[in-house]
N, C-alpha and C positions, 0 to 999 in steps of 0.2 A: 537520478542519477546522470553522470558525465561520457559523453560518446567521447573513443579513442580521437585523437588527431588523425590520424589514418579514414576514420569514418568519413569527419569532417570535409577532408582534401578531398574523398572520392563523393563526396556526395556533390560537391563545389565544383568538381573539374568535367560530373556529369552534370547538372544543372548548364553550363557555363558549354558545353559541346549540345546540345539540348537547341539552347539557345543559336550560335554558328547555324546549325542545321535547318534549325526556322528559318534568323535570316536571308541565305540562303534560298533557301522556298519562296521570300517575302522577293528579295532581287527577282530573281525568277522570273516571278508576277509580276514585280514591275516594267518588267522588260519587252516580257510577253505583250506586256498589256498597253503600250506607251502609245500607240496612237488609239485606245480609245479612249472614245469620248467621255469626259466627266469621272474616270477614274484615279484615283487622291494614290500616288505614293503608298505603301505599306511599310514602315517600321519595325524594328524587335528595337529597345529599350532596356537589354536585359542590365546593361550599368547604374540602372536608377533605382531595379530591382534590389539589385547585390544595397546598392547604400540607405536603400529602405529595412535588410535584414540588419546592418552595420547601423543603424539607429537604436533599431531591436536588442542591443547588446546589454549582460545583464550589467550586474554594478564590478566583476570582474574582468571585465575586456574583452572575451573575445565572442565567438558566435559560434550557437551552438543548431545540433539540428530542428530547435524545435519555428530559430528564427531563418532557418535557409528550407525551412516547410513550406512559408508563407512563400517563397520564391514560386509566379508563374510568372512563367516564359509565354508569351503570346503578341503574337503584331501586333498592330495601334495602326492609323494612317498620321502621315506627316504632315502637319497644320503647319501654316504661318501663323507670322506673328500678330495677324488678324483670324484664325485661326480655322479662316479658311484652305482645304485639304492642295498638298502640293502635289503637278502637276509635274512626274516625272521625267527626267531627262539622262537619253543611256549613257552619254560620259560619264555624270557620275553613276552612273549605274554599274556601268564595267567595273569603274577602278571600286567602287562596295564591292564585286564580287572578288574583285581580284582581294582586298585586303583581308578579307572574312576568309578568304580560301586558307590565306599564311594566316591569321589567325587559327584556323580548325587543326591548319598541320602542327604549331604548336603546343595548341591544348592535349591532341591524341600523343607526341611525345612525353607530355608533361606527365598524363595519364598511363603511357608505357614504361616511364624513370619510374613514379610510386607505385608500382602495382607488382613491377621489378625488385624494389627494395624489401617493400613486404613478401616477393618470396623468397629474394634473400636473409629478409629476418625469423620465416617462420622455416627454415631450412636450418639453421642457426648459422647461418654463412658456406655454410658447403656447398659445390654446382653438383 
């Protein structure tokens, strides 16, 4: 059974918001532990998770709830090309936090607009 586009959009936006919130937590942890010896920078790689979901597309070429159900948003240590943990760089973390805040705001606006359209459709265009 195919879910409606609104269910997939809501699910995808929800996952992206979860990833942005977790990324913000990881960045805050990185900043708090920047001087801790042996601490490895934490990161959230939501894009690769969504890429895996995209690769699992069915023959019709669209993402369904099944492929989104496999997306798990989690933190991982940031590693260099040799597999060694990266150290925390405060300036990069502050820039990442600012960028993540902008992404979060854009996602909340997108979800608000999506829900407004659903509300408008449910009320037959009457306000």
